[in-house]
C-alpha positions in Angstrom: -50.3 16.8 2.0 -47.2 16.3 0.0 -45.4 13.0 0.5 -42.6 13.0 3.0 -39.1 12.8 1.6 -36.9 10.0 2.8 -33.6 11.9 3.1 -31.7 8.7 3.8 -32.7 7.5 0.3 -31.4 10.3 -1.8 -30.2 13.5 -0.1 -27.8 11.7 2.2 -26.5 9.7 -0.7 -25.8 12.9 -2.7 -23.6 14.3 0.1 -22.1 11.0 1.1 -18.3 10.8 0.5 -17.7 8.5 -2.5 -14.1 7.7 -1.4 -13.2 6.1 2.0 -10.4 8.5 3.0 -10.2 6.8 6.4 -9.3 3.6 4.7 -6.7 5.3 2.4 -5.0 6.9 5.3 -5.1 3.6 7.2 -3.4 1.8 4.3 -0.7 4.5 4.1 -0.1 4.3 7.8 0.1 0.5 7.7 2.7 0.7 4.8 4.7 3.3 6.9 4.7 0.9 9.8 5.8 -2.0 7.6 8.7 0.1 6.3 9.8 1.1 9.8 9.7 -2.6 10.9 11.8 -3.5 7.9 14.3 -0.8 8.9 14.5 -2.2 12.4 15.0 -5.7 11.0 17.8 -4.5 8.8 19.5 -2.7 11.6 19.3 -5.8 13.7 20.3 -8.3 10.9 22.3 -6.2 8.5 21.3 -8.1 5.3 21.1 -6.3 2.0 17.6 -7.8 1.3 16.2 -6.1 4.4 17.7 -2.7 3.3 16.1 -3.1 -0.2 12.8 -3.9 1.5 12.8 -0.5 3.1 13.2 1.1 -0.3 10.5 -1.0 -1.9 8.0 -0.2 0.9 8.8 3.5 0.6 7.9 3.3 -3.1 4.7 1.6 -2.2 3.9 4.2 0.4 4.5 6.9 -2.2 1.9 5.3 -4.5 -0.6 5.2 -1.6 0.0 9.0 -1.1 -0.4 9.7 -4.8 -3.7 7.7 -4.9 -5.1 9.7 -2.0 -4.1 12.9 -3.7 -5.9 11.9 -6.9 -9.0 11.0 -4.9 -9.0 14.3 -3.1 -8.9 16.1 -6.5 -11.8 14.0 -7.8 -13.9 14.2 -4.6 -16.6 16.8 -4.0 -17.3 15.6 -0.5 -14.7 14.5 2.1 -15.4 13.1 5.7 -13.4 16.0 7.2 -11.4 19.0 6.0 -9.6 18.0 2.7 -6.5 20.1 3.7 -6.3 18.1 6.9 -6.5 14.8 5.0 -3.8 16.0 2.6 -1.6 17.2 5.4 -1.9 13.9 7.3 -0.9 12.0 4.2 2.1 14.3 3.4 3.3 14.1 7.0 3.0 10.3 7.0 5.0 10.2 3.8 7.8 12.2 5.5 8.0 9.4 8.2 8.7 6.6 5.7 11.0 8.9 3.7 13.0 9.4 6.9 13.2 5.6 7.3 14.7 5.3 3.8 17.1 8.1 4.5 18.3 6.3 7.6 18.8 3.1 5.6 20.8 5.1 3.0 23.0 6.7 5.6 23.8 3.5 7.4 24.6 1.8 4.1 26.7 4.7 2.7 28.6 5.2 6.0 29.0 1.5 6.6 27.7 1.6 10.1 28.0 -1.8 11.8 24.9 -3.3 13.4 26.7 -3.9 16.7 25.5 -0.5 18.0 23.0 -1.3 20.7 21.8 2.3 20.9 21.0 2.3 17.2 18.8 -0.8 17.8 17.1 0.8 20.8 16.3 3.9 18.7 15.0 1.8 15.8 12.7 -0.1 18.2 11.3 3.2 19.6 10.7 4.4 16.1 8.7 1.3 15.4 6.8 1.7 18.6 5.8 5.3 17.7 4.8 4.3 14.2 2.7 1.5 15.5 0.8 3.9 17.7 0.2 6.1 14.7 -1.1 3.2 12.7 -3.5 2.3 15.6 -4.6 6.0 15.7 -5.5 5.9 12.0 -7.3 2.5 12.5 -9.6 4.1 15.2 -9.8 7.5 13.6 -13.3 7.1 12.2 -14.9 4.7 14.7 -13.3 5.6 18.0 -11.9 9.1 18.2 -11.1 8.8 21.9 -8.9 5.8 21.3 -7.4 7.4 18.2 -6.4 10.4 20.3 -4.9 8.1 23.0 -2.8 6.3 20.4 -1.7 9.6 18.8 -0.6 10.8 22.2 1.3 7.6 22.8 3.0 8.1 19.5 4.1 11.6 20.6 5.4 10.2 23.9 7.6 7.8 22.0 9.7 10.8 21.0 10.4 11.5 24.7 11.7 7.9 25.1 13.7 8.3 22.0 15.3 11.5 23.3 16.5 9.7 26.4 18.1 6.9 24.4 19.7 9.5 22.1 21.2 11.5 24.9 22.7 8.4 26.4 24.0 7.3 23.0 25.6 10.6 22.3 27.3 10.6 25.8 28.7 7.1 25.0 29.7 8.1 21.5 31.9 11.0 22.6 33.9 8.6 24.8 35.3 7.1 21.6 38.8 7.9 20.4 37.9 7.0 16.8 36.9 10.4 15.4 35.9 9.0 12.0 33.5 6.5 13.6 32.2 9.2 15.9 31.3 11.5 13.0 29.7 8.8 10.9 27.6 7.4 13.8 26.5 10.9 14.8 25.2 11.5 11.3 23.0 8.4 11.5 21.8 9.3 15.0 20.8 12.8 13.6 18.8 11.1 10.8 17.0 9.0 13.4 16.2 12.1 15.5 14.6 13.6 12.5 12.4 10.6 12.0 11.3 10.6 15.6 10.4 14.3 15.2 8.3 13.5 12.1 6.4 10.8 14.0 5.6 13.4 16.7 4.4 15.8 14.1 1.9 13.3 12.7 0.7 12.5 16.2 0.2 16.2 16.9 -1.7 16.7 13.6 -3.9 13.7 14.4 -4.8 15.2 17.8 -5.6 18.5 16.1 -7.9 16.8 13.6 -9.7 14.8 16.3 -10.3 17.9 18.4 -11.4 19.8 15.3 -13.9 17.2 14.2 -15.3 16.2 17.7 
């Protein structure tokens, strides 16, 4: 009788992913959350240092995305579909890119931080991004919780939409047409960011269903 083969000792190791892509996505999502929090802080406080922090974190997030892309190219085995891993990373990057765009617009248009609706919108963006981060944290170990958090991230867009509609209603009561146009431009950028958070949440749910 030939000796039995301990698959756990060699075969499993051959096909075991060498790179922890769950960890890489988690790091990228944490960086995205940090950038969104920095944006909220800047909107609330209005200091230049806070604005620069958003830019710096966006640069860090780009590096995380590039590292993940390099690892995908190098890796023969991935824990789930490599296109899904890549897509999640790219869509996450679009969230932090939107945060930087918002910061640029507020700075360029000289929007004052007395706008209470702007602060509410920023808080909702942070809430949605935090749920995304929690979804990525649980993606490997607890798919059910990951799905719940991804769904909560998507629901944050609904709350954002309510704030946005009220903000626009209030904005069009202003007589200052210049302020109206500038503020509307920033609101539009924030809507885009909320949509991108929803897109990541939707993609996460898709991946979880696909791999369950």
